[in-house]
C-alpha positions in Angstrom: 69.0 -148.0 -15.4 67.8 -147.8 -11.8 70.3 -149.2 -9.3 69.3 -150.4 -5.9 66.4 -149.5 -3.7 64.9 -146.0 -4.0 65.4 -143.8 -0.9 61.7 -143.7 -0.3 61.7 -147.4 0.5 64.7 -147.3 2.8 64.5 -147.0 6.6 66.1 -143.7 7.5 68.5 -143.9 10.5 69.9 -140.6 11.9 73.2 -140.4 13.8 73.2 -137.5 16.3 75.5 -136.3 19.1 78.1 -133.8 20.0 81.1 -133.0 17.9 83.8 -135.6 17.8 81.9 -138.3 19.7 82.6 -140.6 16.7 79.4 -140.4 14.6 81.4 -140.5 11.4 83.7 -143.3 12.6 80.7 -145.3 13.6 79.0 -144.8 10.2 82.2 -145.9 8.5 82.4 -149.0 10.7 78.8 -150.0 10.2 79.0 -149.5 6.4 82.5 -151.0 6.2 83.3 -148.0 3.9 84.9 -144.6 4.3 81.7 -142.7 3.9 82.4 -139.7 6.2 85.6 -137.8 6.8 87.1 -138.7 10.2 89.4 -136.2 11.9 90.4 -135.5 15.5 89.4 -131.9 14.8 85.9 -131.3 16.2 83.3 -130.2 13.6 84.6 -132.0 10.6 81.1 -133.0 9.5 79.5 -129.8 8.3 76.4 -131.1 6.4 74.4 -134.2 6.7 76.0 -137.2 4.9 73.7 -139.7 3.3 74.7 -143.3 2.9 72.3 -145.9 1.4 73.2 -149.5 2.1 71.9 -153.0 2.9 72.2 -153.5 6.7 71.5 -157.1 7.7 69.3 -158.2 9.2 67.3 -155.0 8.6 67.6 -154.7 4.8 67.8 -151.4 2.8 68.5 -148.4 5.0 69.6 -144.8 4.6 72.1 -143.5 7.2 72.2 -139.8 7.9 75.3 -138.6 9.6 74.8 -135.1 11.1 76.8 -132.2 12.3 77.5 -132.0 16.1 74.6 -130.5 18.1 77.1 -128.4 20.1 78.5 -126.6 17.0 79.4 -123.0 17.6 79.4 -119.7 15.8 77.0 -118.3 13.1 77.8 -121.2 10.7 77.5 -123.6 13.6 73.9 -122.4 14.2 73.1 -123.1 10.6 74.6 -126.6 10.9 72.5 -127.2 14.0 69.4 -126.1 12.1 70.2 -128.6 9.4 70.6 -131.3 12.0 67.2 -130.4 13.4 65.7 -130.8 9.9 67.0 -134.4 9.8 64.8 -135.3 12.8 61.8 -134.8 10.4 63.2 -137.5 8.1 64.5 -140.3 10.4 62.6 -143.3 11.6 65.3 -144.5 14.0 67.4 -142.1 16.0 70.9 -143.1 17.2 72.2 -140.8 19.9 75.9 -141.2 20.2 77.8 -140.2 23.3 81.3 -140.9 24.5 81.5 -143.5 27.2 81.5 -141.7 30.6 80.0 -138.5 29.1 76.3 -137.4 29.4 75.0 -133.9 29.9 72.8 -131.1 28.9 73.4 -131.5 25.1 72.3 -135.1 25.2 69.3 -134.4 27.4 68.0 -131.6 25.1 68.4 -133.7 21.9 66.8 -136.7 23.6 63.8 -134.5 24.6 63.4 -133.4 21.0 63.6 -137.0 19.7 61.1 -138.2 22.2 58.7 -135.3 21.4 58.6 -136.8 17.8 58.1 -140.3 19.2 61.1 -141.6 17.2 62.4 -145.0 18.3 65.8 -144.2 19.9 69.0 -146.1 20.6 71.8 -144.7 22.8 75.3 -145.7 21.7 78.1 -145.2 24.2 81.1 -145.1 21.9 84.9 -145.3 22.5 84.8 -148.0 25.1 88.3 -148.9 24.0 89.5 -145.7 25.5 87.2 -145.5 28.6 84.4 -147.6 29.9 81.0 -146.0 30.8 80.7 -144.9 34.3 78.3 -146.7 36.7 76.4 -143.4 37.1 76.0 -143.2 33.3 74.7 -146.7 33.1 72.3 -146.2 36.1 71.0 -143.0 34.5 70.2 -144.6 31.2 68.6 -147.6 32.9 66.5 -145.5 35.2 65.2 -143.5 32.1 64.3 -146.8 30.5 66.5 -146.1 27.5 67.9 -148.7 25.2 71.6 -148.4 25.1 74.7 -150.3 23.8 78.4 -150.0 24.4 80.6 -150.0 21.3 83.9 -149.1 19.9 83.9 -147.9 16.3 87.7 -148.2 16.3 87.9 -151.9 17.3 84.5 -153.1 16.1 83.4 -154.2 19.5 79.6 -154.3 19.9 78.8 -153.5 16.2 77.0 -156.8 15.5 74.8 -156.3 18.6 74.2 -152.7 17.4 73.0 -153.9 14.0 70.6 -156.4 15.7 69.2 -153.7 18.0 68.6 -151.4 15.0 66.6 -154.2 13.4 64.4 -154.5 16.5 63.7 -150.7 16.4 62.7 -150.7 12.7 59.2 -149.5 11.8 56.6 -152.1 10.9 56.9 -151.3 7.2 60.4 -152.9 7.2 58.8 -156.3 7.7 55.5 -155.4 5.8 56.3 -153.4 2.7 53.6 -150.9 1.8 51.1 -151.7 -0.9 50.6 -149.2 -3.8 48.0 -150.9 -5.9 48.0 -154.7 -5.5 45.3 -154.6 -2.9 43.0 -153.3 -5.6 44.3 -155.5 -8.4 44.7 -159.1 -7.5 46.7 -162.0 -8.9 46.1 -162.5 -12.7 44.1 -159.3 -12.8 44.9 -156.3 -15.0 45.5 -152.6 -14.5 46.0 -150.0 -17.3 48.6 -147.4 -16.5 48.4 -144.2 -18.5 51.8 -142.6 -18.6 52.4 -139.6 -20.8 56.1 -139.2 -21.7 57.1 -136.4 -19.3 59.8 -134.1 -20.8 61.1 -133.5 -17.3 61.9 -137.2 -16.8 65.5 -138.2 -17.5 66.0 -139.5 -21.1 64.9 -143.1 -21.4 63.0 -143.2 -18.1 59.6 -142.8 -16.7 58.5 -141.2 -13.4 59.3 -143.0 -10.1 55.6 -143.2 -9.2 55.0 -145.2 -12.4 58.1 -147.4 -11.9 57.2 -148.2 -8.3 53.5 -149.0 -9.2 54.6 -151.4 -12.0 56.9 -153.2 -9.5 54.1 -153.4 -6.9 51.7 -155.0 -9.4 54.4 -157.5 -10.4 55.0 -158.3 -6.7 51.3 -159.1 -6.4 51.3 -161.4 -9.5 49.1 -158.9 -11.3 49.5 -157.6 -14.9 49.6 -154.2 -16.3 49.3 -152.5 -19.7 51.3 -149.2 -19.9 50.1 -146.8 -22.5 50.2 -143.1 -23.4 46.9 -141.2 -23.2 46.8 -141.1 -27.0 46.6 -144.9 -27.1 44.2 -145.5 -24.2 41.0 -145.7 -26.2 42.5 -148.3 -28.6 43.7 -150.4 -25.6 40.4 -150.4 -23.9 38.5 -151.3 -27.1 40.8 -154.3 -27.7 40.7 -155.8 -24.2 38.6 -158.9 -23.9 38.0 -158.2 -20.2 37.8 -154.7 -18.7 40.7 -153.8 -16.4 40.2 -153.7 -12.7 41.3 -150.1 -12.7 42.8 -147.3 -14.8 45.6 -145.3 -13.2 46.7 -142.1 -14.9 49.2 -139.3 -14.6 47.2 -136.5 -13.0 48.2 -134.1 -15.8 45.9 -135.8 -18.2 43.2 -136.7 -15.7 40.4 -134.9 -17.5 41.2 -136.5 -20.9 41.5 -140.0 -19.5 38.3 -139.6 -17.5 36.4 -138.8 -20.8 37.9 -141.9 -22.4 37.5 -144.4 -19.6 34.0 -145.9 -19.2 32.2 -145.0 -16.0 32.0 -148.6 -14.9 35.8 -148.9 -14.8 37.4 -147.5 -11.6 39.8 -144.6 -12.3 42.4 -142.8 -10.1 45.8 -141.1 -10.4 49.3 -142.2 -9.4 49.7 -139.2 -7.1 46.4 -140.2 -5.3 47.8 -143.7 -4.8 50.9 -142.1 -3.3 48.9 -139.8 -1.1 47.6 -143.0 0.4 51.0 -144.7 0.5 53.1 -141.8 1.8 50.8 -139.3 3.3 47.3 -139.1 4.9 44.8 -139.5 2.1 41.8 -138.7 4.3 43.3 -135.4 5.7 44.6 -134.4 2.3 41.2 -135.1 0.7 39.5 -132.8 3.2 42.1 -130.1 2.6 41.3 -130.3 -1.2 38.0 -128.6 -0.6 39.9 -125.5 0.5 40.3 -124.8 -3.2 36.7 -123.7 -3.3 37.4 -121.0 -0.7 40.3 -119.4 -2.6 39.8 -115.8 -3.7 41.8 -113.6 -6.0 45.0 -112.5 -4.1 45.2 -115.5 -1.8 48.6 -117.1 -1.4 49.1 -120.8 -2.4 52.2 -122.9 -1.6 53.3 -125.4 -4.2 55.7 -128.0 -2.8 57.9 -130.4 -4.7 59.8 -133.1 -2.9 62.6 -133.4 -5.5 64.5 -130.8 -7.6 64.0 -130.8 -11.3 64.5 -128.3 -14.1 61.0 -126.9 -14.9 59.8 -126.8 -18.4 57.4 -124.4 -20.1 54.2 -126.3 -19.2 55.5 -127.5 -15.8 52.7 -129.1 -13.7 53.5 -127.3 -10.5 54.4 -123.9 -11.9 52.1 -123.6 -14.9 49.3 -126.1 -15.1 48.0 -126.2 -11.5 48.3 -122.4 -11.0 46.4 -121.9 -14.3 43.6 -124.2 -13.3 43.4 -122.7 -9.8 43.1 -119.1 -11.1 40.4 -120.2 -13.4 38.5 -121.7 -10.5 39.1 -118.7 -8.3 38.1 -116.2 -11.0 41.2 -114.2 -10.6 45.0 -114.1 -10.0 46.5 -115.9 -7.0 49.9 -115.6 -5.5 52.1 -118.7 -5.8 55.3 -119.7 -3.9 57.1 -122.8 -5.2 59.6 -124.7 -3.0 61.7 -127.7 -3.9 63.3 -130.3 -1.6 63.0 -130.2 2.1 62.9 -126.5 2.8 59.7 -124.7 3.6 59.1 -121.0 4.3 59.5 -120.3 8.0 56.3 -118.3 8.0 53.3 -120.4 6.7 50.6 -118.1 8.1 50.3 -116.2 4.9 49.2 -119.2 2.8 45.7 -120.4 2.4 46.6 -123.8 1.0 49.6 -126.0 0.3 49.6 -128.4 -2.7 52.3 -131.2 -2.6 53.6 -133.6 -5.2 53.4 -137.4 -4.8 56.7 -137.5 -2.8 57.7 -140.7 -4.6 61.3 -140.4 -3.4 60.4 -139.7 0.3 59.6 -142.1 3.0 56.0 -142.2 4.5 57.5 -140.8 7.7 59.0 -137.8 6.0 55.8 -136.9 4.1 53.7 -137.3 7.2 56.0 -135.1 9.1 55.5 -132.4 6.5 51.8 -132.8 6.7 52.0 -132.6 10.5 54.2 -129.5 10.3 51.7 -127.7 8.0 48.8 -128.7 10.2 50.6 -127.4 13.3 50.7 -124.0 11.5 47.0 -124.2 10.5 47.8 -124.8 6.9 45.6 -127.3 4.9 47.8 -129.5 2.6 46.6 -131.5 -0.3 48.2 -133.3 -3.2 48.7 -132.7 -7.0 46.3 -135.6 -8.0 43.6 -134.7 -5.5 43.7 -131.0 -6.5 43.6 -131.7 -10.2 40.7 -134.1 -9.9 38.7 -131.6 -7.9 39.5 -128.8 -10.4 38.1 -131.0 -13.2 35.1 -132.2 -11.2 36.1 -135.8 -11.1 37.4 -136.2 -7.5 34.4 -138.2 -6.3 35.1 -140.7 -9.1 38.9 -140.7 -8.4 38.2 -141.5 -4.7 35.7 -144.3 -5.4 38.4 -147.0 -4.9 39.1 -145.6 -1.4 35.8 -145.7 0.6 37.2 -144.0 3.7 38.6 -141.0 1.7 35.4 -140.8 -0.4 33.3 -140.7 2.8 35.5 -137.9 4.2 35.2 -136.0 1.0 31.4 -136.2 1.0 31.2 -135.3 4.7 33.5 -132.3 4.4 31.6 -131.1 1.3 28.3 -131.3 3.1 29.7 -129.5 6.1 31.0 -126.7 4.0 27.8 -126.4 2.1 25.8 -126.3 5.4 28.2 -123.6 6.8 27.7 -121.5 3.6 23.9 -121.7 3.9 23.8 -120.5 7.6 24.4 -116.8 6.9 21.7 -116.8 4.3 19.2 -118.6 6.5 19.9 -116.1 9.3 18.6 -113.4 7.0 15.3 -115.1 6.5 12.5 -113.8 8.8 11.0 -116.5 11.1 
């Protein structure tokens, strides 16, 4: 049974600061639980600690307690690198400093947070031991920084801190993202094609499918959930055609053959490219598939860790279809979780899963990171639809992405014609 809100729907809040400024103590005080180990010895927190909870009045959040940014030694440098990776995940940054202390470490971290345009709150902790200096208060005020004075030990200022975090929350906290209910209205029907994936835990279906079902129910819509083997029977027995058929991308081709052309069709992972990523940019990147040649390197990225099976979608099926399309062997690198190769320059294309367990911020940060290295990044569903020549149909429910696809295709076709035209005598 699923318990609580999935991490991908929680607001990620990162706690940053020097060693022993009270990050872990503050997390324990906010959660009213002993989540992180607290010790007078600096550097007790070695790896980021995650704590999902309900934080009123904000709602479901995920706190990320990090190692001190002034950690030392070789291991300390690794901890600092892990802390930097957390910046790509958080939607609110809480920079904690001791009352009366502000210096180079805080300024450097604040600059990195600002460079990512992350809403930031400064917390001056341990006011039970020492109040902030007038100079510290003036500095924060002059830099137009939001700050609050608290004591994790006594609880002073914690209620005000919770209220300030709620004000900094991204818009999606008040307006939950829509997966499908903007396309399927109240009392309308969607058919969801969900093969039983052997990689899913026993008795469960994929998170993309679970979240889509819940979204339809929230919109007062109905859905029929069926395996691909039962789709034809369901469609034949419906009195009214469904508003849309949504399929697992692995069976896109078979479902497209069964589903009548007048019924809109797309994939769960394409819905999640719209929800979590940048559907237009990822659609444009999909056409890079046509430029792949034998020997090119392709990065396959999965957001979560799972034990691969013999016909794994990311390790077997997509590579097979890509090599057929490229007329020769390609080189594949597969990564799981949040780590990417440091050098992305060798890759021609990145293909990402639906990122159902990530927040939109985290997925968009990954897209931004790939783009900053000149690496086009697309999505499992988009890539599979293109490889089976049904991408235009799969994008029909999303006019902006369809227009981008047609525009990019025409641009590439025009560019391919230019060298040939130059050879023609005037």
